[in-house]
C-alpha positions in Angstrom: 182.2 123.0 45.5 184.6 122.0 48.3 183.6 122.5 52.0 186.0 122.8 54.5 185.5 121.6 58.1 186.4 124.1 60.8 188.7 123.0 63.7 188.2 124.7 67.1 190.8 124.2 69.9 189.6 122.8 73.3 190.2 125.9 75.1 188.0 128.0 72.4 185.1 125.0 73.0 185.6 125.2 76.8 185.0 129.1 76.3 182.1 129.0 74.3 180.6 126.3 76.7 180.9 128.8 79.5 179.8 131.9 77.6 176.4 129.7 76.4 175.9 128.5 80.0 175.9 132.2 81.3 173.2 133.3 78.5 169.7 132.7 79.3 168.9 130.9 76.1 170.2 128.4 73.7 168.7 130.6 70.9 170.9 133.7 72.5 174.1 131.6 72.5 173.6 130.7 69.0 173.2 134.4 67.7 176.0 135.7 70.2 178.6 133.2 69.6 178.1 132.3 65.7 177.8 128.8 66.3 174.9 126.0 66.1 173.2 124.6 68.7 173.6 121.3 67.6 177.4 122.0 67.6 177.0 123.3 71.0 175.2 120.3 72.6 178.2 118.2 70.8 180.7 120.0 72.7 179.0 120.0 76.0 178.1 116.4 75.6 181.9 115.6 74.6 183.2 117.5 77.5 180.8 115.9 80.0 181.9 112.4 79.0 185.5 113.3 79.1 184.9 114.7 82.6 186.2 118.1 82.0 183.1 119.6 82.3 183.8 119.4 85.9 186.2 122.4 85.2 183.1 124.4 84.4 181.1 124.2 87.5 182.2 127.5 88.9 179.9 129.7 91.3 179.0 131.7 88.1 177.8 128.4 86.2 175.9 127.1 89.0 173.9 130.6 89.5 173.3 130.6 85.6 172.0 127.2 85.9 169.7 127.9 88.8 168.5 131.4 86.8 167.8 129.5 83.8 165.9 126.9 85.8 163.9 129.3 87.8 162.9 131.3 84.7 161.6 128.1 83.0 159.5 127.4 86.2 158.2 130.7 86.5 157.0 130.8 82.7 155.3 127.5 83.4 153.6 128.5 86.2 152.7 132.0 84.4 151.5 130.1 81.5 149.3 127.7 83.8 147.8 130.8 85.6 146.8 132.4 82.3 145.2 129.3 81.6 143.5 129.2 84.7 142.4 132.9 84.4 140.9 132.2 81.1 138.8 129.3 82.2 137.4 131.4 84.9 136.5 134.3 82.7 134.6 131.9 80.5 132.8 130.4 83.4 131.9 133.8 84.9 130.3 134.7 81.3 128.5 131.7 81.2 127.1 131.9 84.6 126.3 135.3 84.3 124.5 134.7 80.6 122.1 131.5 82.7 121.0 133.9 85.6 119.1 136.6 83.3 
């Protein structure tokens, strides 16, 4: 079987990158755009190296980046707090058993 390689225009790639940046996760971008994350990363890397990524630095893009970063930070903080809560729960159980 002969496989054919798809060719995408530069404008198409830039549009896909902009959409991917606005979405909250790479997994969403994969499903929404119908391209693999490897392909998307390659395009972003190529655009960044060519200096064309600067065209993507609109206020919307910066806002999307900041939201994604804040979401990651909050998820990490939530995970830590849940771990601390679990440790405290176990400690309370341990100490209540030893007081009897």
